[in-house]
LUMVO-487852 format. One line per 2 residues: their letters; for each residue x, y, z of C-alpha. Coordinates in steps of 0.05 Angstrom, whole numbers, plus 5000, padded with zeros to 4 digits. Layout:
residues N
a> X/Y/Z  ...
***
This chain:
residues 317
mt> 4900/4790/5325  4902/4864/5340
fl> 4833/4894/5340  4821/4967/5322
ef> 4778/5013/5365  4716/5007/5318
ek> 4725/4931/5315  4706/4920/5389
pi> 4639/4890/5375  4674/4842/5327
ae> 4727/4825/5378  4673/4811/5430
le> 4634/4765/5383  4698/4727/5362
gk> 4714/4720/5435  4645/4686/5447
ir> 4657/4639/5388  4724/4619/5416
el> 4696/4607/5487  4640/4563/5459
rs> 4692/4522/5419  4738/4514/5477
fa> 4676/4492/5522  4656/4441/5469
gg> 4725/4413/5465  4729/4403/5540
ag> 4658/4377/5552  4669/4323/5498
qv> 4595/4304/5490  4563/4373/5483
di> 4541/4391/5411  4543/4468/5403
ss> 4552/4469/5328  4484/4503/5320
ev> 4500/4559/5367  4570/4570/5338
gq> 4537/4573/5267  4489/4625/5288
le> 4545/4666/5320  4589/4659/5258
tk> 4531/4681/5213  4522/4740/5260
ls> 4597/4754/5258  4599/4755/5181
kl> 4541/4803/5178  4573/4847/5229
lk> 4639/4849/5189  4604/4865/5125
et> 4564/4923/5156  4622/4950/5193
ya> 4670/4950/5133  4618/4975/5083
gl> 4610/5037/5124  4679/5055/5146
sp> 4694/5129/5151  4758/5159/5121
sq> 4791/5161/5191  4773/5089/5203
ki> 4802/5071/5137  4867/5100/5160
qv> 4868/5055/5219  4860/4995/5172
ar> 4915/5020/5126  4960/5026/5188
hp> 4942/4961/5218  5008/4927/5244
er> 4988/4861/5214  4974/4885/5145
ph> 5019/4853/5092  5082/4897/5082
fq> 5130/4897/5024  5173/4838/5047
di> 5111/4798/5059  5084/4812/4991
vg> 5150/4798/4954  5158/4732/4993
hl> 5089/4708/4975  5081/4733/4903
fe> 5153/4734/4874  5205/4686/4860
df> 5283/4690/4859  5281/4760/4890
tp> 5350/4791/4890  5352/4855/4930
la> 5398/4910/4904  5428/4960/4955
gd> 5456/5032/4953  5447/5093/4911
ra> 5521/5094/4888  5528/5163/4919
fg> 5517/5160/4996  5492/5094/5025
ed> 5436/5042/5031  5364/5062/5054
ea> 5325/5003/5083  5261/5042/5085
ll> 5256/5033/5008  5273/4963/4984
gg> 5278/4936/4912  5314/4890/4865
la> 5303/4837/4811  5252/4784/4814
rf> 5204/4739/4776  5131/4752/4779
rg> 5090/4694/4757  5144/4675/4709
qa> 5162/4743/4683  5227/4778/4700
cv> 5215/4846/4731  5242/4900/4778
vm> 5201/4906/4842  5210/4961/4897
gh> 5173/4989/4953  5168/5017/5023
ek> 5177/4970/5080  5152/4996/5150
gs> 5176/4936/5189  5136/4886/5234
dt> 5163/4898/5304  5201/4953/5342
es> 5270/4930/5320  5252/4923/5248
ri> 5212/4988/5247  5273/5026/5270
rh> 5318/4993/5220  5266/5008/5162
nf> 5254/5080/5190  5181/5065/5192
gm> 5178/5065/5117  5199/5138/5110
ar> 5252/5141/5055  5312/5185/5053
pe> 5345/5214/4989  5388/5153/4978
gy> 5325/5110/4977  5297/5150/4919
rk> 5363/5152/4884  5365/5079/4891
ai> 5295/5075/4860  5322/5114/4802
rl> 5379/5065/4793  5333/5006/4793
md> 5287/5038/4739  5348/5055/4697
ma> 5364/4981/4701  5297/4961/4684
er> 5297/5004/4622  5365/4979/4602
fn> 5341/4907/4603  5268/4920/4581
lp> 5238/4896/4646  5171/4920/4676
vl> 5171/4954/4741  5124/4941/4799
tl> 5123/4988/4859  5088/4977/4925
vd> 5074/5041/4962  5066/5042/5039
ts> 5094/5103/5073  5068/5162/5115
ga> 5114/5207/5074  5191/5217/5059
yp> 5235/5227/5120  5234/5300/5140
gv> 5299/5298/5181  5356/5350/5178
ga> 5405/5300/5147  5354/5281/5092
ee> 5344/5355/5075  5417/5368/5074
rg> 5427/5311/5025  5374/5337/4976
qa> 5308/5304/4996  5265/5348/4951
ea> 5312/5337/4892  5316/5264/4901
ia> 5238/5259/4903  5233/5303/4842
rs> 5283/5265/4801  5250/5197/4821
td> 5181/5223/4800  5209/5247/4733
kc> 5241/5178/4723  5176/5144/4735
lq> 5146/5188/4679  5202/5176/4630
vg> 5219/5102/4641  5207/5063/4574
tp> 5180/5000/4605  5110/4983/4636
lv> 5105/5013/4705  5050/4990/4755
tc> 5039/5017/4824  4995/4993/4882
iv> 4985/5034/4945  4980/4975/4993
ge> 4974/5016/5058  4989/5089/5065
gg> 5007/5133/5006  5034/5196/5037
sg> 5054/5256/4997  5114/5263/4954
ga> 5144/5203/4989  5093/5161/4955
va> 5088/5197/4887  5162/5189/4877
ia> 5153/5115/4860  5079/5120/4839
aa> 5076/5163/4775  5057/5100/4736
nk> 5020/5075/4677  4971/5038/4724
vl> 4959/5066/4794  4921/5018/4837
mm> 4899/5018/4910  4881/4965/4960
eh> 4809/4972/4980  4823/4999/5051
av> 4888/5037/5031  4894/5114/5034
ys> 4929/5162/4988  4939/5235/5005
vi> 4980/5300/4997  4988/5305/5072
sp> 4969/5262/5131  4901/5281/5165
eg> 4942/5293/5230  4991/5341/5193
ca> 4933/5375/5157  4894/5386/5221
si> 4956/5412/5257  4965/5465/5204
lw> 4893/5486/5192  4866/5480/5263
rt> 4930/5476/5305  4904/5413/5336
ne> 4905/5338/5320  4836/5330/5348
ka> 4807/5355/5280  4845/5296/5242
ad> 4776/5261/5229  4750/5326/5197
aa> 4816/5332/5155  4808/5258/5133
na> 4737/5272/5108  4759/5336/5069
lk> 4820/5307/5038  4787/5250/4999
it> 4838/5199/5014  4802/5134/5004
aq> 4809/5089/4944  4735/5099/4928
dl> 4741/5173/4928  4804/5173/4887
ln> 4777/5127/4835  4715/5172/4827
lg> 4764/5232/4819  4806/5196/4766
vi> 4869/5197/4809  4878/5121/4809
dg> 4860/5068/4755  4830/5013/4798
vv> 4815/4984/4867  4842/4918/4887
ae> 4789/4883/4931  4808/4857/5002
pl> 4781/4798/5040  4722/4814/5086
gg> 4748/4851/5146  4810/4878/5112
ah> 4876/4849/5087  4901/4839/5161
rd> 4849/4784/5170  4869/4740/5112
ps> 4937/4764/5087  4949/4706/5041
ra> 4885/4714/5003  4894/4790/5001
mn> 4961/4783/4970  4936/4733/4919
ml> 4881/4781/4899  4934/4834/4892
gd> 4975/4787/4848  4918/4773/4802
tl> 4907/4849/4792  4981/4862/4780
ed> 4981/4808/4730  4923/4836/4692
al> 4952/4904/4690  5020/4879/4659
rd> 4980/4838/4608  4946/4900/4586
ma> 5013/4935/4571  5047/4874/4538
gv> 5079/4893/4472  5066/4966/4480
sg> 5130/5007/4458  5169/5052/4507
dr> 5149/5116/4468  5076/5096/4471
lr> 5080/5080/4546  5110/5147/4560
el> 5056/5180/4518  5001/5144/4555
rr> 5030/5165/4622  5034/5237/4599
ek> 4963/5235/4578  4940/5200/4643
fl> 4969/5254/4687  4951/5314/4646
am> 4877/5289/4648  4876/5290/4725
gn> 4829/5344/4751  4782/5337/4690
ag> 4740/5279/4719  4668/5294/4719
l> 4676/5361/4680
***
């Protein structure tokens, strides 16, 4: 497992537990179950204390953890009969934003989301989850299909932002993001979003203007990355931690502000420590969200979406 900087005490304790178990296995007759039990209790306490007090900048590290479940992991674990659909019917295919038809716990649906990749080769192929205009135009095509066949839409957000390259801008990146966001607001079927890792700027909002917007417990959602904010305001990345504190990017902050509708709990120590359990917890929350909207008409879904986003900024007033 890859350990983050603030997890060094946890890594050291887990290393001691492994050493003791290895010693017991080699010695054969030595009973060290009591010592191991004490260390495991200490480890559980340390994990609770560490993850209960994470700063926003530490939450970003967890959200970016390379072993955190990505789109393809989640689809493979929670969905059946996934049939990917490619291309925007205008320019080409964008592998940073994947989607298609599937069954979620017996219900036909459209599922889409950002894929960052899991190793160097796949990260390059998926462009680190930074979608180009054709990715967002593909998202529009999928939402059109969902509306035509009356299928709910589930979107999984995990991107640092839309790709800012020259080619993407030349092909209308801003227009594609705007039209995808508009389609989210207008689609006549239930739309549920979960930010499972990073939710960066318009690249995230373009598939996240949903009836229900959820966040994983240690995910982040922001108008700009803390590094980008620091480079603009202070001309240095060294102020990224200050920017993270000011931006209110954590799930807990955004729930209090009324920007999101719920927080999906993660296993102790983050989703990367127990991906299977984390994905099951996500699946239960998605199922509940869809159940709440079962039988609601398309017009009412649009109205609820409109009311939801117009009410933002009024929390606590």
